C-alpha positions as CSV (number, residue, x, y, z in Angstrom):
1,M,3.6,1.4,-1.3
2,G,5.1,1.2,2.2
3,K,5.5,-1.9,4.2
4,T,2.3,-3.4,5.5
5,V,2.1,-4.3,9.2
6,K,-0.8,-6.4,10.5
7,H,-2.9,-4.9,13.3
8,K,-1.7,-7.4,15.9
9,D,1.9,-6.5,15.1
10,I,1.6,-2.8,15.7
11,H,3.5,-1.2,18.5
12,I,3.0,2.4,19.5
13,E,4.8,4.5,22.1
14,P,3.7,6.1,24.3
15,G,0.1,5.3,25.0
16,H,-2.3,2.6,23.9
17,I,-4.4,1.8,20.9
18,T,-7.9,2.7,21.9
19,R,-9.7,1.8,18.7
20,R,-8.8,-0.2,15.6
21,H,-10.4,1.0,12.4
22,S,-11.6,-1.3,9.6
23,E,-10.1,-0.9,6.1
24,A,-13.3,0.8,5.1
25,E,-12.9,3.3,8.0
26,A,-9.3,3.7,7.1
27,D,-10.4,4.6,3.5
28,E,-12.8,7.2,4.9
29,L,-10.1,8.7,7.1
30,L,-7.9,8.8,4.0
31,T,-10.6,10.6,2.0
32,Q,-11.0,13.2,4.8
33,W,-7.2,13.6,5.1
34,L,-6.8,14.1,1.3
35,G,-9.7,16.6,1.3
36,V,-7.6,18.8,3.5
37,F,-3.9,18.1,2.8
38,G,-4.1,16.5,-0.6
39,R,-6.3,18.8,-2.6
40,N,-3.4,20.0,-4.7
41,R,-1.5,16.7,-5.0
42,H,-1.6,16.4,-8.8
43,G,1.9,16.3,-10.2
44,V,3.5,14.3,-7.4
45,N,3.4,10.6,-6.8
46,S,1.2,10.5,-3.8
47,N,0.0,6.9,-4.7
48,T,3.4,5.6,-3.5
49,F,3.8,7.9,-0.5
50,L,1.3,10.4,0.7
51,W,4.1,12.5,2.2
52,H,5.2,13.3,-1.4
53,I,2.4,16.0,-1.1
54,F,4.7,17.7,1.4
55,S,8.1,17.0,-0.1
56,G,6.7,18.1,-3.5
57,D,5.6,21.4,-2.0
58,K,1.9,20.8,-2.7
59,Y,0.8,21.8,0.8
60,P,2.5,24.3,3.2
61,N,4.5,22.4,5.8
62,V,7.7,22.4,7.9
63,S,10.1,19.5,7.9
64,G,12.8,18.0,10.0
65,A,13.6,19.3,13.5
66,E,11.0,22.1,13.2
67,A,8.3,19.6,12.3
68,L,9.1,17.5,15.4
69,T,9.1,20.6,17.6
70,Q,5.7,21.7,16.3
71,Y,4.3,18.1,16.5
72,K,5.3,17.7,20.1
73,Q,3.4,20.8,21.1
74,Q,0.1,19.4,19.8
75,Q,-2.7,18.2,22.1
76,A,-6.0,16.5,21.3
77,P,-8.4,14.1,23.0
78,E,-7.2,11.3,20.7
79,Y,-4.8,10.8,17.8
80,V,-5.5,8.9,14.6
81,V,-2.7,7.0,13.0
82,L,-3.0,6.0,9.3
83,S,-0.6,3.8,7.5
84,N,0.9,4.8,4.2
85,D,-0.6,1.7,2.6
86,R,-4.0,3.1,3.6
87,K,-5.2,-0.2,5.1
88,V,-4.4,0.3,8.8
89,A,-5.8,3.0,10.9
90,F,-6.2,3.2,14.7
91,A,-6.7,5.8,17.5
92,T,-4.4,6.2,20.4
93,D,-4.7,8.1,23.6
94,L,-1.3,9.8,23.6
95,L,0.7,11.6,21.0
96,P,2.8,8.9,19.3
97,E,6.5,9.3,19.4
98,R,7.3,5.8,17.9
99,C,5.3,3.4,15.8
100,S,6.2,0.1,14.1
101,L,4.5,1.2,10.9
102,H,7.0,2.0,8.1
103,D,5.5,5.3,6.9
104,Y,2.5,6.8,8.7
105,Y,0.4,9.9,9.4
106,V,-0.8,11.2,12.8
107,F,-3.6,13.7,13.2
108,P,-6.5,14.6,15.5
109,R,-9.9,13.4,14.5
110,N,-10.8,17.0,13.2
111,L,-7.6,17.2,11.1
112,A,-6.4,20.4,12.7
113,W,-2.9,19.3,11.8
114,T,-1.0,16.3,10.5
115,M,2.4,14.8,11.0
116,A,3.9,12.6,8.3
117,L,6.6,10.3,9.5
118,T,8.7,8.8,6.7
119,H,11.2,6.0,6.2
120,E,13.4,8.8,4.8
121,D,13.6,10.6,8.2
122,G,16.6,12.9,8.3
123,W,16.7,13.2,4.6
124,L,13.0,13.8,3.7
125,G,10.8,14.4,6.6
126,P,9.2,14.2,8.9
127,F,6.6,16.8,7.8
128,F,4.2,18.8,9.9
129,A,1.3,20.7,8.4
130,R,-1.7,22.7,9.7
131,H,-5.2,22.8,8.5
132,P,-6.2,26.3,7.0
133,S,-8.6,26.6,10.0
134,Y,-6.0,25.4,12.5
135,A,-6.7,28.0,15.2
136,V,-10.4,27.2,15.4
137,L,-9.9,23.4,15.2
138,N,-7.1,23.4,17.7
139,D,-9.2,25.4,20.1
140,A,-11.9,22.8,19.7
141,N,-9.3,20.1,20.4
142,L,-8.1,21.8,23.6
143,A,-11.7,22.4,24.8
144,S,-12.5,18.8,24.2
145,L,-9.4,17.7,26.0
146,K,-10.1,19.9,29.0
147,K,-13.7,18.6,29.2
148,A,-12.4,15.0,29.1
149,Q,-9.8,15.8,31.9
150,Q,-12.6,17.4,34.0
151,A,-14.8,14.3,33.5
152,E,-12.0,12.0,34.5
153,A,-11.2,14.1,37.6
154,A,-14.9,13.9,38.6
155,R,-14.9,10.2,38.1
156,L,-11.9,9.7,40.3
157,K,-13.7,11.7,43.0
158,G,-16.6,9.2,42.7
159,W,-18.9,11.6,40.8
160,R,-21.0,10.2,38.0
């Protein structure tokens, strides 16, 4: 599996880590992720790299520059980052552009989409994929984000 980076050694840009998940929580996030994006993974070596699901055409996706373009258009109240070794997971407040993890996956809590960033960037990956119910889930993300922004604006005005 990919290189393991300890929690204290993780660097993410831009934004901040807002929550660090336990290994048990990382395992639950993996189970949820596989329930959407990995249902048809048989026949590819997803044990080594989850992103083989995408490079092996087991889930519809776009790759390379188009993946980056679609990824950068995504908005959510928070973003989950899951390491390929499935032991490290955390939430961040801004859409990650760089991370010190070797191979990792970014997605909103509701799994509306996922971005797989690989050590093979430029040759295989990155890969961007959408949930089958992307439109509904993305609308929920945007509504939640808007509500959070309104709450923050009210807080800055001194409202409670």
